Backbone as a ProteinNet text record, in pm:
[ID]
protein_1_A
[PRIMARY]
MQQPLKSVLFLCNQNSVRSPMAKALAERFSKRRIFVESAGLIAGSLDPFSVAAMEEEEIDISEHRAKTLADVKIELFDLVIALTEESRDHVAKHNPDVLLEYWATPDPSDSEGNRNQVMDSYRLVRDHLEVRIADRLALSV
[TERTIARY]
-560.3	-446	-462.9	-351.6	-356.2	-380.6	-453.9	-473.1	-340.2	-307.9	-188.4	-202.7	-94.7	-95.5	-86.6	-160.4	-152	-82.2	-80.5	-18	34.5	151.3	217.4	270.9	251.7	307.5	408.6	531.8	633.3	634.9	632.8	619.1	727.3	791.8	887	866.2	964.7	944.1	958.8	1064.7	1090.6	1094.2	1076.8	1081.6	1212.7	1321.7	1451.5	1557.8	1533	1632.3	1567.3	1493.5	1444.2	1334.3	1230.8	1119.7	1155.7	1240.7	1280.1	1360.5	1446.4	1522.4	1426.5	1330.4	1234.3	1151.4	1107.7	1028.2	1106.3	1230.4	1311.5	1339.5	1366.5	1391.4	1265.5	1151.3	1025.2	989.4	1015	988.7	1075.9	1202.3	1290.8	1246.7	1217	1178.6	1050.2	952.4	822.3	820	931	937.7	822.3	787	681.7	543.2	521.9	388.4	301.6	363.1	291.9	317.9	213.7	233.3	293.5	408.2	479.7	499.9	475.1	497	563.7	620.4	678.7	639.9	635.2	600.8	657.7	653.5	698	594.4	612.6	524	548.4	675.4	712.7	806.1	831.3	920.1	1060.1	1154.7	1294.6	1369	1498.3	1583.3	1644.7	1652.1	1709.1	1851.1	1878.6	2007.4	2108.4	2222.8	2319.7	2378.6	2384.2	2431.8	2332.2	2203.1	2102	2122.4	2146.5	2170.7	2292.7	2400.7	2523.7	2503.1	2430.8	2406.4	2324.5	2227.9	2145.3	2222.1	2308.7	2391	2475.9	2519.8	2597.8	2518.7	2386.6	2298	2243.2	2304.1	2263.9	2118.3	2078.8	1945.7	1965	1904.8	1920	1798.1	1818.8	1709.7	1738.7	1835.6	1879.8	1771.2	1670	1561.8	1444.5	1457.3	1347.7	1316.4	1187.8	1140.3	1047.9	1075.3	1000.8	852.9	770.5	626.6	584.7	471.2	413	280.4	221.8	91.8	-14.2	3.9	-90.1	-83	27.3	46.8	-5.7	-44.8	-91.5	-227.7	-302.3	-431.2	-407.4	-375.4	-332.9	-437.1	-563.4	-669.7	-678.5	-611.6	-614.7	-509.1	-419	-312.8	-358.8	-320.4	-352.1	-277.4	-158.4	-72.8	10	17.3	107.7	212.5	338.5	448.4	517.3	501.7	564.6	703.8	801.9	940.4	989.1	904.3	938.7	820.6	851.3	744.9	649.9	705.5	623.3	523.8	571.5	480.3	376.6	417	321.4	212.1	253.3	156.5	63.1	117.6	35.1	-73.3	-33.9	-130.3	-233.1	-187.7	-280	-384.6	-343.6	-435.3	-528.5	-473.2	-549.3	-611.1	-561.2	-612.6	-626.5	-709.8	-717.2	-769.4	-828.7	-886.3	-789	-668.5	-573.8	-496.6	-456.1	-373.1	-232.5	-186.8	-61.2	33.2	156.3	263	372.4	437.8	547.9	676.8	771.1	904.2	1002.4	1038	1133.1	1262.9	1296.3	1413.4	1495.9	1618.2	1700.2	1730.3	1752.5	1784.9	1936.2	1985.9	2130.3	2192.6	2111	2166.9	2209.7	2171.6	2216.9	2355.6	2409.1	2537.3	2652.3	2757.7	2875.8	2998.1	3105.2	3230.8	3274.2	3371.3	3420.3	3322.1	3351.7	3258.3	3227.8	3328.9	3306.8	3216.5	3232.6	3147.8	3003.1	2986	2851.2	2788.2	2863.9	2810.7	2770.6	2846.2	2810.6	2672.8	2639.1	2506.9	2396.8	2420	2322.2	2309.7	2421.7	2417.8	2338.1	2356.9	2283.3	2133.1	2092	1949.2	1898.6	1973.5	1934.5	1917.6	2015.6	2011.8	1899.1	1875.4	1764.5	1631.2	1613.6	1490	1473.3	1580.9	1572.4	1522.1	1572.5	1529.6	1383.2	1345.4	1206.2	1110.3	1147.3	1062.9	1047.9	1158.6	1152.8	1062.7	1074.8	990.2	843.1	814.4	675.4	605.1	677.6	614.9	622.4	688.5	707.6	576.9	471.2	343.2	266.6	311.9	235.7	292.7	407.8	467.8	472.9
1919.8	1904.1	1778.1	1709.5	1586.5	1615	1524.1	1531.5	1496.1	1562.3	1522	1378.4	1306.1	1167.6	1162.8	1070	1047	915.9	824.6	694.3	636.5	573.4	513.4	376.6	280.8	146.8	121.7	88.4	46.5	-105.8	-160.1	-303.9	-358	-467	-537.4	-687.8	-766.2	-910.8	-972.9	-933.5	-999.1	-905.1	-775.1	-676.8	-687.3	-704.8	-720.2	-623.7	-556.5	-465.5	-332.9	-332.2	-207.7	-141.1	-214.2	-149.3	-102.5	-173	-116	13.6	17.7	139.9	253.5	224.7	326.6	375.9	285.2	323.2	419.2	385.3	468.9	605.5	607	734.6	821.2	760	834.5	888.3	809.7	858.2	979.4	971.5	1085.1	1207.2	1185.8	1298.4	1364.9	1284.7	1339	1382.4	1360.4	1390.6	1323.7	1205.6	1121	1183.8	1280.1	1338.3	1251.9	1155.3	1058	921.5	840.3	704.2	622.3	561.7	485.4	344	247.8	107.5	40.6	-75.9	-155.6	-300.6	-371.7	-514.1	-581.3	-712.9	-792	-897	-958.9	-1069.4	-1188	-1205.2	-1302.1	-1230.3	-1290.3	-1228.9	-1285.4	-1196.8	-1237.2	-1188	-1211	-1164.1	-1030.5	-940.3	-808.8	-822.7	-755.7	-762.8	-672.1	-726.2	-643.8	-529.8	-545.3	-436.2	-320.4	-351.4	-245.7	-167.1	-238.8	-174.4	-83.4	-132.5	-54.2	69.4	54.3	168	275.5	234.5	331.4	395.4	319.2	375.8	491	482.9	592.1	722.5	711.7	828.9	855.5	788.7	801.3	761.5	655.9	596.9	451.8	415	280.3	195.7	95.7	2.3	-137.2	-146.5	-277.6	-354.1	-284.2	-350.6	-389.2	-363.2	-394.3	-543.9	-574	-712.2	-719.5	-813.9	-825.1	-851.9	-785.8	-806.5	-850.8	-917.7	-955.3	-880.1	-893.9	-830.5	-881.2	-1000.9	-1054	-975.3	-903.1	-828.2	-685.1	-639.8	-501.3	-501.1	-395.9	-379.5	-284.2	-341.4	-263.3	-160	-191.5	-101.6	25.9	30.1	148.1	252.6	219.3	312.1	401.6	530	624.5	590.6	533.9	504	380.5	291.1	176.3	196.8	190.9	204.8	70	6.3	-123.5	-98.8	-164.4	-146.4	-259.4	-361.5	-475.1	-507.5	-567.6	-609.2	-707.2	-800.5	-903.5	-842.4	-746.7	-684.8	-598.6	-529.5	-450.6	-540.3	-650.2	-741.3	-803.2	-835.8	-894.7	-796.1	-672.8	-572.7	-544.6	-529.7	-502.2	-612.8	-735.7	-849.4	-863.5	-849.3	-879.3	-757.2	-639.1	-516.7	-406.2	-427.1	-333.1	-194.8	-179.3	-51.1	41.6	-7	79.6	165.1	282.9	369.6	310.1	269.7	196.1	268.9	285.2	335.6	230.3	221.4	126.3	203.1	183.1	241.6	127.1	100.4	-7.1	19.5	-70.2	-53.6	-181.6	-173.5	-295.3	-353.2	-482	-549.9	-546.1	-466.1	-457.6	-586.8	-675.5	-802.2	-892.6	-855.9	-930.3	-886.9	-780.6	-727.1	-820.3	-811.7	-895.8	-807.5	-866.7	-794.9	-795.5	-709	-700.8	-620.8	-610.7	-544.9	-402	-328	-189.4	-180.4	-271.8	-271	-305.4	-401.7	-438.3	-321.8	-258.7	-143.2	-31.2	-12	91.4	64.7	-61.8	-96.6	-58.8	-84.5	-49.5	102.5	172	318.4	377.4	321.7	370.6	353.8	238.2	213.8	309	322.5	414.4	556.9	603.3	740.5	760.7	659.5	664.5	675	592.2	595.5	729.2	782.3	909.5	1021.6	1027	1129.5	1110	985.6	957.6	992.4	956.6	984.1	1134.3	1205.9	1351.7	1415.7	1370.8	1424.6	1390.5	1266.5	1222.2	1275.3	1284.4	1323.7	1473.1	1547.1	1691.9	1765.1	1725	1792.7	1754.6	1649.8	1597.2	1634.5	1697.4	1728.9	1878
38.1	126.6	211.3	234.5	311.3	459.5	521.8	665.9	734.1	844.3	919.2	968.3	964.3	1009.3	1161.4	1217.9	1362.1	1394.4	1293.1	1316.7	1186.1	1196.5	1080.1	1120	1031.4	1049	938.7	976.7	880.8	879.1	759.8	743.7	651.1	693.6	606.4	625.8	589.4	591.8	730.5	806	934.2	1053.9	1031.7	1139.6	1216.7	1140.8	1206.5	1154	1041	984.2	946	836.9	778.6	860.6	896.1	967.2	1108	1183.9	1314.1	1297.8	1194.5	1168.9	1133.3	1045.1	1003	1121.5	1205.8	1323.4	1411.5	1441.8	1529.6	1467.1	1338.2	1270.1	1268.3	1244.5	1240.9	1379	1482	1618	1649	1610.6	1636.2	1555.8	1428.4	1343.4	1392.4	1428.4	1468.9	1614.7	1683.9	1828	1901.6	1853.6	1912.1	1908.1	1818.4	1801.9	1710.6	1646.8	1564.6	1627.5	1639.1	1688.7	1574.9	1601.8	1500.5	1551.2	1462.9	1495.9	1377	1402.4	1294.1	1313.9	1200.9	1205.4	1081	1083.4	968.9	935.2	822.6	786.6	878.9	917.7	1020.9	1117.3	1232	1330.5	1316.4	1287.7	1280.3	1402.9	1404.2	1513.5	1475.1	1571.4	1546.4	1493.4	1384.2	1317.1	1388.6	1432	1504.7	1420	1289.9	1204.9	1205	1213.8	1225.7	1354.2	1461.9	1590.9	1580.1	1519.6	1507	1419.7	1310	1220.3	1290.3	1370.1	1440.5	1557.1	1621.6	1728.7	1677.8	1552	1493.4	1490.3	1489.1	1491.5	1631.8	1730.2	1870.3	1892.8	1823.7	1841.5	1883.8	1995.8	2050	2013.8	1930	1898	1953.9	2043.9	2092.6	2168	2217.4	2291.2	2201.1	2070.8	1978	1979.4	1982	1971.5	1850.7	1764	1638.6	1663	1582.4	1583.1	1444.1	1439.1	1310.4	1293.9	1177.5	1155.2	1252.3	1303.9	1402.9	1533.9	1555.7	1679.4	1672.9	1554.3	1538	1469.8	1491	1422.6	1306.1	1191.1	1076.1	1033.6	1051.4	1006.5	1091.1	1205.1	1291.1	1253.4	1161.4	1122.8	1009	1017.9	910.6	782.7	796.9	682.4	711.5	614	620	511.7	551.3	455.9	446	331.2	305.4	249.1	306.3	264.5	175.4	156.2	70.1	-21.7	-133	-226.1	-159.5	-83.7	-20.3	77.8	157.6	254	183	77.2	-1.3	-57.5	-118.9	-181	-77.3	39.1	145.4	190.1	214.4	260.3	151	28.3	-82.2	-95.4	-71	-84.1	36.5	156.6	278.3	345.9	315.7	379	274.2	173.7	61.6	99.7	216	254.7	327.4	361.2	431.8	331.5	376.4	294	293.7	176.6	163.4	68.9	113.7	28.2	23.7	-91.3	-107.5	-129.3	-38.7	-51.2	-71.4	-195.2	-224.9	-148.3	-58.8	26	22.2	-29.3	-38.4	99.6	103	228	247.4	342.3	359.6	410.8	467	515.1	399.4	276.8	159.1	113	172.5	126.6	164.7	86.8	108.2	122.4	170.6	186.1	330.7	359.7	497.4	582.1	711	803.3	759.7	717	675	553	458.6	338.6	374.9	464.1	508.2	583.2	672	746.4	651.4	545.3	447.8	387.8	364.8	311.2	409.7	537.7	640.9	653.8	645.5	653.2	537.3	418.9	301.6	320.9	370.2	395.1	502.6	610.2	718.6	666.1	590.4	540.5	438.9	355.8	259.1	333.3	434.6	512.9	583.2	636	707.8	616.5	493.7	397.9	360.3	330.1	292.5	405.5	526.8	643.2	663.1	655.7	673.4	568	444.2	338.3	360.3	396.6	406.7	530.9	640.3	766.2	792	708	730.9	752.5	684.1	695.4	821.3	889.4	1002.4	1137.5	1140	1270.5	1294
[MASK]
+++++++++++++++++++++++++++++++++++++++++++++++++++++++++++++++++++++++++++++++++++++++++++++++++++++++++++++++++++++++++++++++++++++++++++++

């Protein structure tokens, strides 16, 4: 049986869309009984569509400030969840001893169309992450 997780790091490319959403969802799901952090390979600017998608779930991420791997001690986390191929490959190469999972998560900022179509892409990513988080963290809370 798996040990309950005490800490999880969500990692993506810029810490501006997917990993901040995942962090906030995991904090809500775990009721903060698990330490959750997010980071990117580089620091990007918080995406306003991410903020809007999370507001629909009554989660405020508007104060999020992007972090990079230089800002966190990756080896202290029980689990690192990479949301992009690039972040997975970086961790596998530079931190081979950490427990790493890869959750392929599309970048909703690549979506095109009108505002409603773009928001639908963000909602899909948010909802996908919420289900994955609930499934993965269920044993730890």
